[in-house]
Residue, then its C-alpha position, 0 to 999 in steps of 0.5 A: m299229352v294222352h297220357s292224362n293224368a295232368e288234365h282234369p277229367g272234365d278237361v278230357i272228355a271236353r276234348l274228346r268231344a270236341t274231336f267227335r263233333t268235328g265228325r272226325t272219328k266216323p269214316l271207315s277209314w279212320r276206324r281202320e286205322q285206328l284198329i290197325a295201329l292197335r294191332t301195330m302196338l300189341t305186336e310191336h311192344s309184345q315183349e313190353f306187355a309180357a314183362a309188365l303182366h309178369a311183374d303184376l300177376g307172374k304170367s308166363e310168356r306163353e300165357v301172355f301171348r295166348t291171353e292178353i295178345g293174341s286175344t285181343v289181336g284176333e278181336i281186331d282182326h275179326t273186327l277189321e274183315h267184317l266191320e264195313e259189312w257191319l256198318r251196311p245200312e240194314p234196309v227194313e219191309v215197311p206195311e202196305r200203307l207206307r208202300t212207298a217208303t223205304a226204312w233202313t238202320v244205321h249205325d251211330p256211333l255214341g260219342v264219348v265213351l268211358v272203358i274201365a278195365p280190371w286187374n287179372y286181364p289188365a291189357h285184353l280186359l282194356l283194349a278188347p272193349v276199346v277195338g269195339a268202341l273204336a270201330a263204332g266211331n267213338c272216342v274214348v277213355a280208358k282207364p287201366s287198373e292201378l292194381a296192375p300198375a306195369t300194365s297200366r304204365v306201358i299202356a299209358e305209355l304206347l297207347p298214345q303213340f299209336v291211337d289218335s291222341d285226340a280220340l283217345a286219352v288214357v288216365e291212370g289213377a284209382v278211386p279219386e280218378v274213377t269218381a272224377l271221371l264218373e262224375q262227368h257226361l259220357d256217352h256210355i260206360f263200360y266196367t268190368g269187375n265186381g257188383t260192389v263197384g259196378r252197383i257204384v257205376m250205375r248209380a253215377a250214370a243214372e245222373h246223366l243217364t248214361p247207358v252202361t255195359l257192366e260185366l261183372g263176374g259170379k260163381s260159374p258151376a261146373f257140373v260132372d255127371q256120372g260116366t264121363d271121362l274123369q281124365t278128361v274132365a279133370s284135365r280141363l278143370v285144371a287147365t281152365k281153373f288155374l290159368n292166371a292161378g284163377q284170378t278169371c272171371v268165367a273159371p269154374d269157380y265150384v263142382l257139382t257132382d253125386p259122391v260116387t263120381a266126387s270120390k274118382l274126380e279127386d284123384a283125376l284132378e289130383t293127377a291132373v294138376q302134377q301133369t300140368y304144373g309138376d311135382d312143385p308148382a310154385a317152380s312152374p313157369e306156367y304158373g301165376r301168382i296172386v295179385n295182391e297181399r288182400h286177395f291173397d290173404r282171402l283166399t287162404g281164408f277159405l282153405g279151411s272150408g274142405r279136405p284138401v285134395v291136392g294143394g293148399e301150400h302158400d307163401r305170402a311173400s312171394r303171393y303163391l298159393a298152389p293149385t288147390v282141390l277141396a273135398g266135402v265142402a258144404p253149401d254154407s262154407p265160406v268158399m261158398s260164400e262168394e266168388i273164390f277169383g282164385p286156385i282154390l276148387p271146391i267140390v259139393e257134393v249133389a245126389g244128381l242133375d236135380e239137385a244140382i239144378a235147383f241148388i244152380n237156381e237158389r243162387d245169383k244168375p252166374l256168368a257161366l255154366y259149365a256142364f261134362t256130361e255125354s246126355a243130350t237130356t242132360r244138357d237140354r235141361l241145363l239150358a232150359e232150367t238155368s240162367s247164366g250169362g253163357v254155357g259150355f259143354g265139355l270145355p269151360l271158357a272156350h265160349l269167350t274165344v268165339s268173337d260171333l259168340p256175345f259174351g256177357g252176364v245177366g242178372e248178378s253177373g252183369m248186363g250188356n254183352y260185346h264181342g266182334r259184332y255185339s261190340l260195335e252194337t253195345f258202342s253204336h246207337r241203332k238209328a231208325v230211317l224212313d223216307m217216304p217220297l215227296g212225289 
């Protein structure tokens, strides 16, 4: 019933809105039931998800359990542990002139919300926002990515079997289906993807004054300071840059460092790639594939942007592009013109911290900024003098795994945030209440 492609989007939303108006989704007990059911689906059918994600992106079972299933289960568990506490009314002090009154805030569900997921982490990046939307007491339209068709199919088949089918609908499809959904009156739209589509979503939302959360991307820099342990730096860069074959919105997009450090880092990165993926990464079960030929062709077009330190091998038939490091990359080269979103790591040389900060600030605000440095002054300056969605010192990507940290972008890298309590805030209206006695 809820695999809703047979229904017109307007009918889907009308059906969900009718459910919401009954008040059925508001009790804490209902919200907890949905989250527990979602958790059960992921744990009982993890093998189906693993097979689908391998078919779509070549993900290993270990990577699937870590970055798709495990991360979503962790978000569910954190939410279940804290939801009752988060939903408690929060008292507010009143001014002296209203001293006999009391005031507080409550979280109201928004109504019917739409979650549009990308293809790179097609299970987690659909279901993690759905966790927040259900926890907040909403009805949800879930739109998986058509570019990960096997995962989309599994989600469409399984979700209705576990979550309340009158409160959640899965709509598969591509541009026509998304366009039709965006024409409807929704109470919130949560979109993860690129800025081009983000603008389309925002324009459509404006017609109904629908609030949006846009989780976008951008070129997230990694500054490597002089005197750092380059073996550790290289190991952590390789582990986070080449995860999911580089198709991660918060992956380090490029390295900024001085010429002397750059030269030493080249050797360290070559060693780290070999240690992580072996002599032939194409044979490594832990190394994924590019999602489709269009992205493969875009990425291989970047390979001439610098001197290959390691990698560069590619095979279009299998959508394999080796973990690649490019040195001597010019700031105006093609690989620096857009978010790479693939397994190519350019090294851009700068004189030092001042030039690195200027380089970052001359460009769009990134989703994340990373730095490897032992200097507290350098860390303080990067925090104070740059703007980014998040910052990671010493280890890229890790801030995503902390449920009590908000995850989101700024400027071109997005607006709004989620994870943990921030998801509840995103999918709720914080309602102000004042009570003045009549007597």
